[in-house]
C-alpha positions as CSV (number, residue, x, y, z in Angstrom):
1,M,0.0,0.0,0.0
2,T,1.3,3.4,-1.0
3,E,1.1,5.8,2.0
4,P,-0.4,9.2,1.3
5,L,1.8,12.1,2.0
6,S,1.7,15.6,3.4
7,L,4.5,18.1,2.5
8,Y,5.9,20.6,5.0
9,I,8.2,23.4,3.7
10,H,10.2,25.4,6.3
11,W,11.2,29.0,5.7
12,P,13.4,29.8,8.7
13,F,13.6,33.6,8.5
14,C,11.8,36.2,10.6
15,L,11.9,40.0,11.0
16,A,12.5,39.6,14.7
17,K,12.7,36.8,17.3
18,C,9.7,36.7,19.6
19,P,10.6,36.4,23.3
20,Y,8.4,33.3,23.8
21,C,9.5,31.4,20.6
22,D,11.7,28.3,20.6
23,F,11.0,27.5,16.9
24,N,13.8,27.2,14.4
25,S,13.7,30.8,13.2
26,H,16.5,33.2,12.3
27,V,16.8,36.9,11.9
28,R,18.9,38.2,8.9
29,E,19.4,41.8,7.8
30,E,19.0,40.5,4.2
31,I,17.3,37.3,3.3
32,P,19.0,35.4,0.4
33,Q,15.8,34.7,-1.4
34,A,17.3,33.2,-4.6
35,R,19.6,30.8,-2.9
36,F,17.0,29.4,-0.5
37,A,14.4,29.2,-3.2
38,A,16.7,27.1,-5.4
39,A,17.7,24.9,-2.4
40,L,14.1,24.2,-1.4
41,R,13.2,23.2,-5.0
42,R,16.3,21.0,-5.3
43,E,15.6,19.2,-2.0
44,L,12.0,18.6,-2.9
45,A,13.0,17.1,-6.2
46,H,15.7,15.0,-4.5
47,D,13.2,13.4,-2.1
48,A,10.4,13.1,-4.6
49,A,12.7,11.0,-6.8
50,R,13.1,8.3,-4.1
51,L,9.5,8.5,-2.7
52,G,7.8,8.1,-6.1
53,R,4.4,9.6,-7.1
54,R,2.6,9.3,-3.8
55,P,-0.8,10.8,-3.2
56,L,-0.3,14.3,-1.9
57,R,-2.9,15.4,0.7
58,S,-1.6,18.9,1.8
59,I,1.2,21.4,1.6
60,F,2.1,23.6,4.5
61,F,4.5,26.6,4.3
62,G,5.7,27.1,7.9
63,G,8.4,28.9,9.7
64,G,9.9,31.2,10.7
65,T,7.8,33.6,8.7
66,P,7.0,32.1,5.2
67,S,5.0,35.2,4.2
68,L,8.5,36.8,3.9
69,M,9.0,34.4,0.9
70,A,8.8,35.8,-2.6
71,P,5.4,34.8,-4.0
72,E,7.1,33.4,-7.1
73,T,9.0,31.0,-4.9
74,V,5.8,29.8,-3.3
75,A,4.3,29.4,-6.8
76,A,7.3,27.4,-8.1
77,L,7.2,25.0,-5.1
78,I,3.5,24.4,-5.5
79,E,4.0,23.7,-9.2
80,D,6.9,21.3,-8.4
81,A,4.7,19.5,-5.9
82,H,1.9,19.0,-8.4
83,R,4.4,17.7,-11.0
84,L,6.2,15.4,-8.6
85,F,3.3,13.9,-6.7
86,D,-0.3,12.9,-7.3
87,A,-2.1,15.9,-5.7
88,D,-5.6,15.6,-4.4
89,P,-8.0,17.7,-6.6
90,D,-8.9,19.8,-3.6
91,L,-5.3,20.0,-2.2
92,E,-5.1,22.1,1.0
93,I,-2.2,24.6,0.6
94,T,-1.6,26.6,3.8
95,L,0.8,29.6,4.3
96,E,1.6,31.0,7.7
97,A,1.6,34.8,7.7
98,N,2.0,37.7,10.1
99,P,-0.5,40.6,9.9
100,T,2.0,43.4,9.4
101,S,1.1,45.8,6.6
102,V,4.0,44.7,4.5
103,E,3.1,41.0,4.6
104,A,-0.7,41.6,4.2
105,G,0.1,43.6,1.0
106,K,1.4,40.3,-0.5
107,F,-1.7,38.3,0.2
108,R,-3.2,38.7,-3.3
109,A,0.1,37.5,-4.8
110,F,0.1,34.5,-2.5
111,R,-3.5,33.6,-3.5
112,E,-2.5,33.8,-7.2
113,A,0.5,31.6,-6.4
114,G,-2.0,28.8,-5.3
115,I,-2.4,29.3,-1.5
116,N,-6.0,28.5,-0.6
117,R,-5.6,28.6,3.2
118,V,-3.8,31.2,5.3
119,S,-2.9,30.9,9.0
120,L,-2.4,34.3,10.6
121,G,-0.1,34.8,13.6
122,V,-2.4,37.4,15.3
123,Q,-1.6,36.3,18.9
124,S,-3.6,39.1,20.4
125,L,-5.8,42.1,19.5
126,R,-4.5,44.2,22.3
127,D,-1.6,46.5,21.6
128,D,-0.2,46.2,25.2
129,A,-0.2,42.4,24.9
130,L,1.3,42.5,21.4
131,S,4.1,44.7,22.7
132,M,4.8,42.3,25.6
133,L,4.8,39.4,23.2
134,G,7.3,41.1,20.9
135,R,5.1,41.2,17.9
136,E,5.7,43.6,15.0
137,H,2.0,44.5,14.3
138,S,-0.7,46.4,16.2
139,G,-4.3,45.3,17.0
140,P,-5.8,47.5,14.1
141,Q,-3.2,46.0,11.7
142,A,-4.3,42.5,12.7
143,I,-8.0,43.3,12.1
144,R,-7.2,44.8,8.7
145,A,-5.1,41.7,7.8
146,L,-8.0,39.5,8.7
147,E,-10.4,41.5,6.6
148,I,-8.0,41.3,3.6
149,A,-7.5,37.6,4.1
150,R,-11.3,37.0,4.3
151,S,-11.7,38.7,0.9
152,L,-9.0,36.6,-0.8
153,F,-8.7,33.1,0.7
154,P,-11.4,30.3,0.9
155,R,-10.2,29.3,4.3
156,I,-8.7,31.3,7.2
157,S,-7.2,30.4,10.5
158,F,-5.5,32.5,13.1
159,D,-3.5,32.0,16.3
160,L,-4.1,33.6,19.7
161,I,-2.1,33.3,22.9
162,Y,-3.8,33.3,26.3
163,A,-2.8,32.8,29.9
164,R,-0.6,35.9,29.5
165,P,0.8,37.7,32.6
166,G,-2.0,39.6,34.4
167,Q,-4.8,38.3,32.1
168,S,-8.1,37.6,33.8
169,E,-10.8,35.2,32.6
170,A,-13.1,38.2,31.7
171,D,-10.3,39.9,29.7
172,W,-9.6,36.7,27.7
173,T,-13.3,36.0,27.0
174,N,-13.9,39.5,25.7
175,E,-10.8,39.4,23.5
176,L,-11.8,36.0,22.1
177,N,-15.3,37.0,21.4
178,T,-14.1,40.0,19.5
179,A,-11.7,37.9,17.5
180,L,-14.4,35.3,16.6
181,E,-16.8,38.0,15.5
182,L,-14.3,39.1,12.9
183,V,-13.6,36.0,10.8
184,A,-12.5,32.4,11.2
185,D,-13.4,28.9,10.3
186,H,-10.4,27.6,12.3
187,L,-8.7,28.9,15.4
188,S,-5.5,27.8,17.2
189,L,-5.5,29.0,20.8
190,Y,-2.3,28.4,22.7
191,Q,-1.6,28.8,26.4
192,L,1.6,30.8,26.9
193,T,4.3,28.6,28.2
194,I,7.9,29.3,29.2
195,E,10.2,27.5,26.8
196,P,13.9,26.8,27.6
197,G,16.4,29.1,25.9
198,T,13.9,31.9,25.2
199,K,14.0,35.5,26.4
200,F,10.9,34.8,28.5
201,E,12.7,32.0,30.3
202,A,15.3,34.5,31.5
203,L,12.6,37.0,32.6
204,H,10.6,34.3,34.3
205,R,13.7,33.0,36.2
206,R,14.4,36.6,37.4
207,G,10.7,37.0,38.5
208,E,10.1,39.7,36.0
209,I,7.1,37.9,34.5
210,Q,4.6,35.7,36.2
211,L,2.1,33.4,34.5
212,P,-1.4,32.6,35.8
213,D,-1.5,29.8,38.4
214,E,-2.8,26.4,37.4
215,D,-6.4,27.0,38.6
216,L,-6.7,30.2,36.5
217,A,-5.0,28.6,33.5
218,A,-7.6,25.7,33.7
219,R,-10.5,28.2,33.9
220,L,-9.1,30.0,30.9
221,Y,-8.9,26.8,28.9
222,E,-12.4,25.9,29.8
223,A,-13.6,29.4,28.9
224,T,-11.8,29.0,25.5
225,G,-13.8,26.0,24.6
226,E,-17.1,27.4,25.8
227,T,-16.6,30.7,23.9
228,A,-15.5,29.0,20.7
229,S,-18.4,26.6,20.8
230,R,-20.9,29.5,21.0
231,H,-19.4,30.8,17.7
232,G,-19.7,27.3,16.1
233,L,-16.1,26.2,16.4
234,L,-15.6,22.8,18.1
235,P,-12.4,21.5,19.7
236,Y,-11.0,18.8,17.5
237,E,-7.5,18.9,19.1
238,V,-6.2,20.2,22.4
239,S,-5.4,23.7,21.1
240,N,-7.4,23.8,17.8
241,Y,-11.0,24.6,17.1
242,A,-12.9,24.5,13.8
243,R,-16.3,24.6,12.2
244,P,-17.2,21.0,11.1
245,G,-15.3,20.3,7.9
246,A,-12.7,23.1,8.3
247,E,-10.2,21.2,10.4
248,S,-6.6,21.5,9.2
249,R,-6.0,18.5,7.0
250,H,-2.3,19.0,7.1
251,N,-2.1,19.0,10.9
252,L,-4.4,16.0,11.1
253,T,-1.7,14.1,9.2
254,Y,0.6,14.7,12.2
255,W,-2.0,13.8,14.9
256,R,-3.2,10.7,13.0
257,Y,0.4,9.7,12.6
258,G,0.5,9.7,8.9
259,D,3.5,10.2,6.5
260,Y,4.8,13.6,6.0
261,L,7.9,15.0,4.1
262,G,9.6,17.9,5.8
263,I,12.1,20.0,3.7
264,G,14.0,23.1,4.6
265,P,16.3,24.0,7.6
266,G,15.4,22.0,10.7
267,A,12.4,20.3,9.2
268,H,11.3,16.9,10.6
269,G,9.5,14.1,8.8
270,R,8.0,10.7,9.2
271,L,8.3,8.6,6.0
272,T,7.5,5.1,5.1
273,L,10.6,3.8,3.1
274,D,10.9,0.1,2.0
275,G,8.0,-0.8,4.3
276,K,9.5,0.8,7.4
277,L,8.6,4.1,9.1
278,H,11.6,6.5,9.4
279,A,12.2,9.7,11.4
280,T,13.9,12.3,9.3
281,R,15.5,15.6,10.2
282,R,17.3,18.4,8.2
283,H,20.2,20.5,9.3
284,R,18.9,23.2,11.6
285,A,21.1,26.1,10.6
286,P,20.0,27.8,7.3
287,E,23.3,28.3,5.6
288,P,24.9,24.9,6.4
289,W,21.6,23.3,5.3
290,A,21.7,25.2,2.0
291,T,25.4,24.2,1.5
292,R,24.5,20.5,2.0
293,V,21.6,20.7,-0.5
294,E,23.8,22.4,-3.1
295,A,26.4,19.7,-2.7
296,T,24.2,16.5,-2.4
297,G,20.6,17.5,-3.1
298,S,19.6,17.0,0.5
299,G,20.1,18.8,3.8
300,S,19.4,15.6,5.8
301,T,21.2,14.9,9.0
302,E,19.1,12.0,10.3
303,E,17.1,9.1,8.8
304,T,16.4,6.6,11.5
305,P,14.0,3.6,11.3
306,L,11.6,3.7,14.2
307,S,11.1,0.6,16.3
308,P,7.6,-0.7,17.0
309,E,8.0,0.7,20.6
310,D,8.9,4.2,19.2
311,R,6.0,4.1,16.8
312,G,3.6,3.1,19.5
313,R,4.8,5.8,21.8
314,E,4.6,8.5,19.2
315,A,1.1,7.4,17.9
316,L,-0.2,7.6,21.5
317,L,1.3,11.0,22.2
318,M,-0.1,12.5,19.0
319,G,-3.5,10.7,18.8
320,L,-4.7,11.3,22.3
321,R,-4.5,15.1,21.5
322,L,-7.5,14.6,19.1
323,S,-11.1,14.7,20.2
324,E,-11.7,11.7,17.9
325,G,-9.1,9.7,19.7
326,I,-7.2,6.7,18.4
327,S,-8.6,3.9,16.4
328,E,-7.1,0.7,17.8
329,T,-7.3,-1.0,14.4
330,Q,-5.4,1.8,12.7
331,F,-3.0,1.9,15.7
332,V,-2.0,-1.7,15.0
333,R,-1.6,-1.1,11.3
334,R,0.6,1.9,11.7
335,T,2.8,0.8,14.6
336,G,2.7,-3.0,14.6
337,R,1.8,-3.1,18.2
338,V,-1.4,-3.6,20.2
339,L,-2.3,-0.4,22.1
340,D,-2.4,-2.2,25.5
341,D,1.2,-3.1,25.1
342,C,2.2,0.6,24.9
343,V,0.6,1.9,28.1
344,D,0.9,1.3,31.8
345,P,-2.2,-0.9,32.5
346,A,-2.8,0.4,36.0
347,M,-2.6,4.0,34.8
348,L,-4.9,3.2,31.9
349,G,-7.5,1.7,34.3
350,A,-7.2,4.7,36.7
351,C,-7.6,7.2,33.9
352,I,-10.8,5.4,32.6
353,E,-12.2,5.1,36.1
354,E,-11.6,8.8,36.8
355,G,-13.3,9.8,33.6
356,Y,-10.2,11.2,31.9
357,L,-10.2,8.5,29.1
358,L,-13.0,6.7,27.3
359,R,-12.6,3.4,25.6
360,S,-15.4,2.1,23.5
361,N,-16.0,0.6,20.0
362,G,-12.3,0.2,19.4
363,V,-11.4,3.8,20.1
364,L,-9.5,5.3,23.0
365,R,-9.9,9.0,23.5
366,A,-9.4,11.7,26.1
367,T,-12.5,13.4,27.6
368,A,-12.7,17.2,28.1
369,E,-11.5,16.6,31.7
370,G,-8.7,14.4,30.4
371,R,-7.5,17.0,27.9
372,L,-7.1,19.5,30.7
373,R,-4.6,17.1,32.3
374,L,-3.2,15.6,29.1
375,E,0.4,16.4,29.4
376,A,0.7,15.1,33.0
377,M,-1.4,12.1,32.2
378,L,0.6,11.1,29.1
379,A,3.8,11.3,31.0
380,R,2.6,8.5,33.3
381,L,0.4,6.6,30.8
382,V,2.7,6.0,27.9
383,T,5.5,3.4,28.4
């Protein structure tokens, strides 16, 4: 059986590094557009040659800030993907973008290049919060970008960050209501966390920023789901909400533990090669990655076959994030293991008894209460 494929294309450059961000992003005074466009196209062709004409479900341009790419580069990569793979007739093609006036001015060109879904990094509609988060846009700019996107793209998503320092439940509910009244069929709502190696980690360590306590964070999460539901968006993953049918097909590939090809600096992948699932990784630093691609066709630094134990662990960690849960039949097909062999049986029983997990009709899934505790629960459940 030929495994369907999703394609992730990483553009690593940003105008500035946000203080909460631990993604593989790099600030350059000048972005070498031509060099990196050529390298991305060469790496895509190199991997397609060995993968063959697999069915292609989705393309996702992520970063970094891919809306800093030249639209003609985006168009060329989309054309290459259509030529090299068997693309779905309604192929989902997403581009992450920031709502600065410069990037919003390129939206029409991205639409003409073939983008049919845009994901906007709004993060907040409040200028004070945007300043604290190190964002380059204002609240009015974000609203204007959403309006422009709504006029051009068939599908729109945007990100917001909550559980910010000093944020109350009423503040967050009001902000989220305002955002949902603007436009969206899909929303990613992320709780602010302190990530190692970020500027926020240093500030938090010195006591200069404080996040809401666990009880308030839980109330904010519950308020998020209730508010989104009133606007017709349902939680289909821990941090993602959508109108029925508007779920991110690309991200569902990750959570359902499907095959995906990741190209570009630092990109990860999961690929079935010769009947075995492999973990792949590209060189993280942009310039060394490009040098490798120019020399060999690929910036790969890792291609490791995954053991059944690794596959079982990864499938559980991803799949229990989804409201639909994990099909036990699909789990066996993908991992080669029975689900019960991948969990602590006592912990599984306790989670079911406490109402954090449900198991019925061959599906294991987390309840709403379970998703509130998912990270801590998974740490003890998955063996």
